[in-house]
N, C-alpha and C positions, 0 to 999 in steps of 0.2 A: 504494500500500500504506500502511496506517495506520502511524503512527509507533510504533516499538517502543522502549520505555524501556530504556536500558542504564545501570544504576546505576553501573557502573564508570567511566563518563565524567561522572557527575553533578557531582563535585567540581570538575573542570576547567571544566565548563560554567558553573556558578554563579559561580565566581571570575572567569571571563572576562567574564560579563555584568555584573559589578559595576563598571560604568564610571563615571567621574566625571561630574557633571552638565555639560551643555553650557554653555560660557561665554556670557556675555551678548552679547559681540561675537565672532562667528565669525571664524576666521582664514582669510581669503580671499586667493587669489592668481590674478592674471590671466596667462594663458600663451598665447603664439602658437605654434602647431605646424603642421607640414605633413606630408602623406603622399601616397603614390601607390599605384595598384593597376592591374595589367594585366588586362584583361577576358578571360576564357576563352570558348570557343565556347558553353558551356552557360549562361553568365551572362546575366541580363537587365540592362537599363540601370539599373533601380531597384536590383537586387541589387549591382551594381558600385558605384553611388553610395553605398549604405549601407556597403559594405565599406571604401571609402576613408575615409568619415567616421568609422567605428569605429576605424580605425587612427590617425587624427589625434587622436581623443579619448584613446586609450590613451597616445599619446606625451605628451599634455598632462598626464595624470595622473602618468605616470612622471617627467616633468620637474618635477613639483610638489615634489620633494625628499623624498618618502616612498617607500620601496621597496615594491613590490607584486609579487605573483607573477602573471605573465600568461603565457598560452600563445598563441602565434601560429604557425600551421602552414599552409603552402601546399603543395599536392600537384598536380602537373600530369601528366595522363595523355593518351596518344595512342591512339585506337581508331577504326577505320573512316575514317581520313582526317580525323578531328576532334580538336581539342584541348579537353580538359576541365580547368578550373581549379577546384580545391576549396580553399576558404580557411576556416579556423576561427579564431575569435578569442574568447578567454575572459578577461574581466576580472571575471566574477562580479558580486557586489553592489557592487563598488567603483565602478562607473559612476555610482552615485548621488552621488558626490562632486562631479561636474560639475553646477553649478547653472544655468549658462547657456552657450549655445554660439552664437557669431556666425560665419557663413561670410564670410570676407574675400575669397576668390578661388576660382574653380573653373575647371578646364581639362580639355579632352579633346584628346589628340593621337594620331596614328597612328604607331606605332613598330614596325617589322618586321612589318607586316600585323596588328598587335595594337593595339586601342584602349586607351590608357592614361589613367586618370583621376587627376587631381591636385587636391588641395584644401588650402586654407590657412584655419585657423580661429583664433578668439580664444575661449578657454574660461576660465570662472571656476571655479576649483577650491576647494572648501571643505576645507581640510586637516584641520580638526577631525573632520568627518564621515568623511573618508578613514581617519584613524587609528582611529576607533571601529569602522568597518567591518572593518578588518584584525583588530582584537582579537576581534570576534565571529566572523570567518571562521575564525581559528585554533581557536576553541572548537569549531566544528562540523566541522573536518576529521576528527577522530577519529570523530565520529558518522557521517560520510559513509563512512568506511572500514568501520565496523561494518555499515552498510546494504548495502554492496557484498558483504560476506561473506554476509550473510543471503540476498541474492538468489541467490547461488550454491548455497545449501543448500536452496532451495525444493523441488527434486526429491526429496530425501531426506525432507523434512518432509511432503510430500503423501502419501508412502507410509505414514508413521507415523500420519497422520490417520485412515486406515482403521481402524487398531487403536483409536484414541481413540473413534471413533463407535460401536464395538461395546460400549464401557463403559457403565455406567449413566449416564443423562442427568443424574442428580444428581451434584454434585461430591463426590468421595470425601473424607470427613473422617477424620482420624486420632484415634483415641480416646486420651484422656489419663487415666491413673489418677486416681481421686477423691482430692482433697486436694493434687494437684500444682499449684503456683502457675503462673499464665499470664503471667508477666512475665520469662521468660528471654530478654532482648533479645540477648545474645551468641549463643545458639543460633539465634534467628530471623535475625539478621544473617548468620551463616555460611550458613544455608540459602538465603537470598536471593542471596548472593554466588555460590553454586553454581548457583542457578536461572538467573541472567542469563548465565552462561557456558555453560549447557547448550544443545545443539542439538535436543533432543528435547522437543516441545511437551507431550506427556503428562507427561514428567518435570518440566517447568517448573511445570505446574499442581500436581503432587503435592508438589514441594518448597515452593512458595508456601503451599499448604494446611498443610503441616507447620509452616512458620514462623508462620502465623496461630495454629495450635494451641499453639505454644510461647509466643507473645506476641500476644494478640489486640488489642493497642494499637499494633502496629507498622504504620505507614502504608505503608511501601515494599512490604510483603508484599501488601497489597490491590492496590496499583498494578500490581505485576508480574503478579499473577494476572489482573487485569482486562485488561491489555495483551495477555496471552497469549490470552485468549478472543477479543479483537478480531482478533488475528493469524489465529486459526483461521477466523473468518468471512471475513477478507480473502482467505486462501489458497484457500478453497473457493467464492468468489463466482462463478466461471465454470462450475462443474459442479454447483452446488446452487442451489435457489431461495432467495430472501430469506427466505421463510417457514421453510424448513428450517434456516436459519442464525440466525434471530431469537433462539433460545434462548441462543446463545453471547453475542450482543450484550446481551441482558437480564442475563445473569450478569456481564458486564463492567460494566454500569451499576450493578448492585448492589454490586460491589466498589469502584467509584469513589465511590459515595455513602457507603459505610462509611468509606473513607479521608478523605473530606471532613468526615464527622461527627467524626473525630478531629483533623483539621487543615483548617479551612475555607479556608486560603490555600495549600494544596499545589498548586503550578503544574502538576505532572505528573499529579495526579489530575484537575484541571480540564481539562487538555489531553485526557486520555483520555476524559473525559465529553463534551467537545465533539466529539471524533472519533466517539464512539458515536452522538450525536445526528445528526451529519452522515450516518452510515451509515443511520440510520433515517429519513432525509429530513425532519428537523425543523430547517430552517435557522435559524429565529428562536431556538430554544433553544440551538443550537450557537453562534450569534453572541454571545448573552448570556453564555455560558460563557467564550468566548475573551476577551470584554471584562473579565470578572472577573479573568482572569490579568493583563491589562495594567494593571488598577487596582493590583494588587499589585506587578508588575514591568513597567514600561513598555518595558524593553529586552529582553523575552522574545521574540526574533525569530520563533521557530516559531509562537507564537500570533498574532503580527502578520501573518505570511504566510498562516496559515489564515484569519484574519478578512478580509484583503484579497480573497483568492480567493473566499471565500463571498459577500461582499457584491457583488462583481462578477458572480458567477453569478446571484444573486437579481435584480440590476438588469437583466441581460440578459433574463431570463425575463419580468420585468414589462414591459420595453420591447417584447418580442415579442408580449405580450398587449395592447399599447397602453395599459398602465396608467401613464400618464406621471407623474402626481402621486405615485403610490406609488414609482415608480422614482426620482423626484427626492428623496424622503425617504430612500430607501436610500443614494443617492449623497451626500447631505448628511451622513449619518452617517459615510460612508467618508472624506469630504474636509472635516474640520473647519477652521475659519478659522485656528486656531493649531495647526499640525501639526508633528511632529518633522521637521526638514529632511531627515534621512537617508532617510525613507520616501516623500517626495514622488515620487521617480523611479519607485518600485514601483507608485504609484497613477496613473501617467500615463494608463492606459486609462480610469480613472474620470473624469478631466477630459474626455476625448474623448466618453465616453458622456453625461456631464451636459451637454456642449455640444449634443449631439443632442437631449436632452430639452428643454432651454431653447428650442431651435429649434422643436420641436413645440408648445411652450406659447406660442409667439409672443413670446419674450423675446430679441430678437436681441443686445442689448448684453452681458447676462450670458453668452450663448452664445459670443460673440466672445472674451470674457475667458477662459473655460475652454479654448476651442480654442487660444488664444494660449499658455496654459500648457502644453498638450499638445505643441504644435509646438516650443516652446522646449526641451522635454526630448527631443523626437525630431523634428528638422527634416526627416526623410524621410517623415513621416506624410502620405501623399497624400490619404486621405479627409478628414483634418482640414484640410489646405490647401484642398481643393476646397470643403468646406462653409463655411469661413471666407470664401473668395472670394465665394460666393453671398450670404452675409450682408452682406459689404461692399457688394455690388451693391444689396441692399435698402436699406442705410443710405446709399446714394448716395455711396459713397467709391470711385469708379471706379479711381483710381490704385492704391489698396491692393488692390482686387479683381484688377486686372490683374497685379500683382506675384505674388499667390498663384497665379493661374492659370498664370503663367509658370513658377513653381517646381514646381507639380504636373505641368505638361507635361514639364519637363525630367526629372522622375522617372518618366515613362512613362505618365501618365494621359491616355488618349485623349479623355475628356470635357473635361479641362482644355485640351488642345490645340485642340479644337473651339471652346472659348470664346475662346482667344487669337486664333484666326482670325477669330472674330466681332468681337472688339475691333478688329482690324486693318482689317477691311472697313468697320466703322462709322466709323472715324476717317480713312479714306482720302479725299483731296481729290476 
């Protein structure tokens, strides 16, 4: 669902995003931590390995001396003679604080007919990035709460949309007596405050339209009305064709354009415009719009997340069409040489994809470099380990290739296990 602007949270959000610039020398701390995980009947080997590694990472972050809110839940169920172990671990974006992970020791032992995995790691934690992530996370907790409430209200809103579609296709405008000034900001502000609290989409549009009539220079009024039009299109996407909903998106674009004419650097107007372009399947225009936001505010996380997801989607489609050089250009834009360290973790798939593209373009060493970055951020990435092992084989680095095949095999890759067997047979006396 497209992001709905909630102006009541705007002050909190902008103040929380006003973070100090990153220090020239990041505050790093190396921590050794251990964890264990008992494998359930429904677990795979790879899943259990990943679960125990995530637990060790969480302990490393918590031992870094900065309090984080983490959720660890284990539920064990017995049914039909089988034991099912459900484990959920949420550290949210704070995992980005771990810049490097080295596995010091791994063990598997059988305890009470249950396979128990243990791991010992050495993790490098960037405390500056961790603190910044916590500040941003707190800013978005209220927005997340609003989104949860909005999802619960969808059933009521969909019924109200039937009434809205019966209205005139043109947005109803409120007539203002001739000679009345269009600069009543207090009235407009009060109307918008009421609009963002309303659960009725037709009422939201009507209130925002009245606010515009009261003060046609009020940026927030155009943004709220534009976001409401996008919400209508989003809520009806499953039961109406895109052509039937295009009018709502066009109205949203018109509102965002008007807001940007008044304030060219309005991040929320730009975000709405980028979302509208994404809905209309214009990825290049959407990406350019999200980039404009980050030029104004590099710490605007929502725009950064949108841009990462969009460029990864574009790159996947280009790779599926075998457009390797176009995909490389897209990924180069996603992975600049000097990137904010806090976002590197979120772009880990980009390094893996670019490693695949470099492989297709017969550039093994740059491919190895990107795959190494991806593996450092996710040591359980079996496809990356397998591909890097094959590249090491091409580069005649057999020892490194065997190490990667061994690691991928231990994570459950049958192809890697076959390669390990091949290595063993070829070196047998």
